[in-house]
C-alpha positions as CSV (number, residue, x, y, z in Angstrom):
1,M,-121.2,115.3,25.6
2,A,-120.7,117.7,22.3
3,W,-116.7,118.7,21.4
4,S,-115.5,121.7,20.2
5,A,-113.3,121.4,16.7
6,S,-111.7,125.0,17.7
7,Q,-110.7,124.1,21.3
8,Y,-109.2,120.5,19.3
9,V,-106.9,122.1,17.0
10,K,-105.3,124.7,19.0
11,F,-102.5,122.1,19.8
12,E,-103.1,120.7,16.3
13,D,-99.3,120.2,15.8
14,E,-99.3,118.0,19.0
15,R,-102.5,115.9,18.4
16,T,-101.5,115.0,15.0
17,R,-98.2,113.7,16.0
18,P,-99.1,110.0,17.1
19,A,-101.6,110.0,14.4
20,R,-98.8,110.3,11.7
21,D,-96.5,108.0,14.0
22,L,-99.2,105.1,13.9
23,L,-99.7,105.5,10.0
24,A,-96.1,105.0,9.7
25,Q,-96.4,101.5,11.0
26,V,-99.2,100.5,9.2
27,P,-98.0,98.0,6.6
28,L,-99.9,98.5,3.2
29,E,-98.6,100.1,-0.1
30,R,-101.8,100.7,-1.1
31,I,-105.5,100.9,-0.4
32,N,-109.0,100.7,-2.0
33,R,-110.9,101.7,1.2
34,A,-109.8,103.2,4.6
35,I,-112.0,104.5,7.2
36,D,-111.1,107.2,9.7
37,L,-113.2,106.1,12.6
38,G,-113.3,109.1,15.0
39,C,-111.7,111.4,12.4
40,G,-112.5,114.8,14.3
41,P,-111.9,117.6,12.4
42,G,-110.2,115.7,9.5
43,N,-106.5,116.5,10.8
44,S,-106.0,112.4,10.9
45,T,-107.8,111.8,7.6
46,E,-105.6,114.2,5.6
47,L,-102.4,112.2,7.1
48,I,-104.5,109.1,5.0
49,I,-105.1,110.7,2.0
50,D,-101.4,112.7,1.9
51,R,-99.9,108.8,2.0
52,Y,-103.2,106.6,-0.3
53,G,-104.7,109.7,-2.2
54,S,-108.6,110.3,-1.5
55,A,-109.9,107.9,-3.2
56,G,-112.1,105.2,-1.2
57,V,-111.3,106.8,2.4
58,V,-114.3,107.9,4.2
59,G,-114.1,109.7,7.6
60,L,-116.7,108.8,10.7
61,D,-117.3,110.8,13.8
62,S,-120.3,111.2,16.2
63,D,-120.1,114.9,16.7
64,L,-121.8,117.1,14.5
65,N,-119.0,120.3,15.5
66,M,-116.2,117.9,14.3
67,L,-117.9,116.6,10.9
68,E,-118.5,120.2,9.8
69,A,-114.5,121.4,10.5
70,A,-113.8,117.6,8.9
71,R,-115.6,118.8,5.5
72,R,-114.4,122.9,5.8
73,R,-110.7,121.1,5.9
74,L,-111.0,118.5,3.3
75,P,-114.3,119.4,1.2
76,N,-114.2,116.5,-1.5
77,T,-113.8,113.9,1.4
78,A,-117.0,111.9,2.5
79,F,-117.4,112.5,6.3
80,V,-120.4,110.2,8.3
81,E,-122.3,110.9,11.3
82,A,-121.9,107.2,12.7
83,N,-121.8,106.0,16.3
84,L,-118.7,103.6,16.4
85,A,-120.3,101.8,19.2
86,T,-122.2,99.9,16.8
87,W,-120.9,100.9,13.3
88,Q,-119.5,98.0,11.2
89,P,-118.3,98.3,7.8
90,S,-120.8,97.3,5.1
91,E,-118.1,96.1,2.8
92,P,-114.4,94.8,3.5
93,V,-112.1,97.4,3.9
94,D,-108.3,97.7,3.7
95,L,-107.6,100.2,6.6
96,L,-109.5,100.8,10.0
97,F,-107.5,103.9,11.1
98,A,-108.4,105.3,14.8
99,N,-106.7,108.3,16.7
100,A,-107.8,108.5,19.8
101,V,-111.0,107.7,20.2
102,F,-111.6,104.0,21.7
103,Q,-110.7,104.9,25.2
104,W,-114.2,106.8,25.5
105,L,-115.9,103.5,24.2
106,P,-116.8,101.3,27.3
107,D,-115.9,97.3,26.5
108,H,-114.1,98.9,23.9
109,I,-111.9,95.7,23.1
110,D,-115.0,93.7,22.0
111,L,-115.2,96.4,19.5
112,L,-111.8,96.0,18.2
113,D,-112.4,92.1,18.0
114,K,-115.7,93.0,15.8
115,L,-113.4,95.5,13.8
116,M,-110.9,93.0,12.7
117,D,-114.2,90.9,11.0
118,G,-115.0,94.0,8.7
119,L,-110.9,94.0,7.3
120,A,-110.3,92.6,4.2
121,P,-107.4,89.8,4.2
122,G,-104.1,91.6,4.8
123,G,-106.0,94.9,6.0
124,A,-105.3,96.9,8.8
125,L,-106.5,97.7,11.7
126,A,-104.6,100.9,13.5
127,V,-105.4,102.2,17.0
128,Q,-104.1,104.6,19.0
129,M,-105.0,106.0,22.5
130,P,-104.3,108.2,25.4
131,D,-103.1,106.4,28.2
132,N,-102.4,109.2,30.6
133,L,-104.9,108.6,33.2
134,N,-102.2,108.6,36.0
135,E,-100.4,111.7,35.2
136,P,-101.1,114.8,37.4
137,T,-103.6,116.5,34.5
138,H,-106.1,114.0,35.3
139,L,-105.5,112.7,38.8
140,L,-106.0,116.4,39.4
141,M,-108.9,116.4,37.4
142,D,-110.7,113.9,40.5
143,E,-109.1,116.2,43.0
144,T,-110.9,119.3,41.9
145,G,-114.1,117.4,40.8
146,H,-114.0,116.4,45.2
147,A,-112.7,120.0,46.3
148,G,-115.1,122.1,45.2
149,P,-119.2,123.3,45.7
150,W,-119.7,120.8,42.9
151,K,-118.5,118.0,44.9
152,A,-121.7,116.5,45.2
153,A,-122.2,116.0,41.9
154,F,-119.2,114.0,42.1
155,A,-119.1,111.9,44.8
156,A,-122.6,111.2,43.1
157,R,-121.2,109.8,40.0
158,S,-117.4,109.5,39.0
159,V,-116.8,110.9,35.1
160,R,-113.3,109.2,35.5
161,R,-112.6,107.2,32.4
162,N,-111.4,103.6,33.0
163,P,-108.1,102.6,32.6
164,L,-106.7,100.7,29.4
165,P,-106.5,96.9,30.1
166,D,-103.0,95.5,29.8
167,P,-101.0,95.2,26.1
168,S,-101.4,91.4,26.4
169,T,-105.4,92.0,27.1
170,Y,-105.3,93.5,23.5
171,Y,-102.7,90.7,21.9
172,S,-105.0,87.9,22.8
173,R,-108.0,89.1,21.9
174,L,-106.6,90.6,18.5
175,I,-104.0,87.8,17.6
176,A,-106.9,85.1,16.7
177,K,-107.7,87.1,13.9
178,S,-104.7,88.6,12.4
179,A,-101.5,87.6,11.0
180,R,-99.3,89.9,13.5
181,V,-100.5,92.5,16.3
182,D,-97.8,95.4,16.9
183,I,-98.6,96.9,20.2
184,W,-96.4,99.7,21.6
185,H,-95.9,102.9,24.0
186,T,-95.2,106.2,23.1
187,I,-94.0,108.9,26.2
188,Y,-94.5,112.3,24.2
189,N,-93.2,115.3,26.2
190,H,-94.5,118.4,25.2
191,P,-93.0,121.9,26.2
192,M,-96.2,124.3,27.0
193,A,-95.7,127.4,27.2
194,D,-97.2,127.7,31.0
195,A,-99.8,126.0,33.0
196,A,-102.4,127.6,31.2
197,A,-101.2,125.8,28.1
198,I,-102.1,122.8,29.7
199,V,-105.3,123.7,30.8
200,E,-106.1,124.6,27.5
201,W,-104.6,121.1,25.9
202,V,-107.3,119.5,28.1
203,K,-110.2,121.2,28.0
204,G,-110.1,120.0,24.3
205,T,-110.3,116.2,25.4
206,G,-110.2,114.7,28.6
207,L,-111.1,117.7,30.6
208,R,-115.1,118.2,28.9
209,P,-116.6,115.9,30.9
210,Y,-115.4,117.3,34.5
211,L,-116.8,120.7,33.0
212,D,-119.9,119.3,31.8
213,H,-120.8,117.5,35.2
214,A,-119.9,120.8,37.6
215,G,-122.2,122.4,35.7
216,E,-122.1,125.7,33.9
217,E,-122.6,127.9,36.8
218,H,-119.2,126.4,38.1
219,R,-116.9,126.3,34.8
220,E,-115.0,129.5,35.8
221,A,-114.4,128.6,39.9
222,F,-113.4,124.9,37.9
223,L,-111.1,126.0,36.2
224,A,-109.2,128.3,38.1
225,D,-109.0,125.5,41.3
226,Y,-107.9,123.2,38.0
227,H,-105.3,126.1,37.1
228,A,-103.6,126.3,40.4
229,R,-103.0,122.6,41.1
230,V,-101.3,121.9,37.4
231,E,-99.5,125.0,38.0
232,K,-98.0,123.2,41.5
233,A,-97.9,120.3,39.6
234,Y,-95.6,121.2,36.2
235,P,-92.3,123.4,37.7
236,K,-91.3,125.7,35.1
237,M,-87.7,124.6,32.9
238,S,-84.8,126.6,32.4
239,D,-86.9,128.4,30.0
240,G,-90.4,128.9,31.7
241,R,-92.1,126.7,30.0
242,V,-93.1,123.5,31.6
243,L,-93.2,119.7,30.5
244,L,-96.2,117.8,29.6
245,R,-95.5,114.2,29.8
246,F,-98.3,112.3,27.8
247,P,-98.0,108.4,27.4
248,R,-100.2,106.5,24.6
249,L,-100.7,103.2,23.7
250,F,-100.3,102.5,19.7
251,M,-101.6,98.8,18.2
252,V,-101.7,97.6,14.5
253,A,-103.3,94.6,13.5
254,V,-102.8,92.9,10.7
255,K,-105.7,90.3,9.3
256,A,-104.7,86.8,8.3
């Protein structure tokens, strides 16, 4: 599945806010080496550089479009193509930072556990993931998937992400290698111009697998069906805008 950096940054302020909130809880005064896992177009990498300086900061992503955008944004920073399902640091790292990437990877708790081994003592693994599969935005993707002439493709194979495990599951796995593990949820309520803006938002992330699965010949009809459902689910507020509720899960594990 290919990603679109230009689509992703249409809502850069809203997408960067969780990364900023996550980084604020990282208890490191200084770092020698930091890796931004799933760096995307470099917006989260830029936050790390703003706080700690550029020395030793590297961004990783599997998508070439995202890496190209990140390199344009931060031309003096190294951005490397890597598969996070198999990647491990070659030397101890002070900060492993992951903003909205591990929800896409099966068995990501095993991956997070292994990444703890790549931290220097006192180093931090900081992770944020959307926890919004039960929000209308995502429930309606499934409804649309099973409603149109494309429904046979979705009956044969679901593209719905697996729900995130309970916070206690993460805690139990990470605490064995940690001096402390902080886990919390934040629910953001983003004012959006209208239902079409919500559709534009999810076109950059959660809706992409559905559009790919439906096929290019059904893309516009799929979007029209989904838009109509979103319009009903998100009523206009007093100023004409709609409110996008967006829960996210955060965790910071400090290695013992």
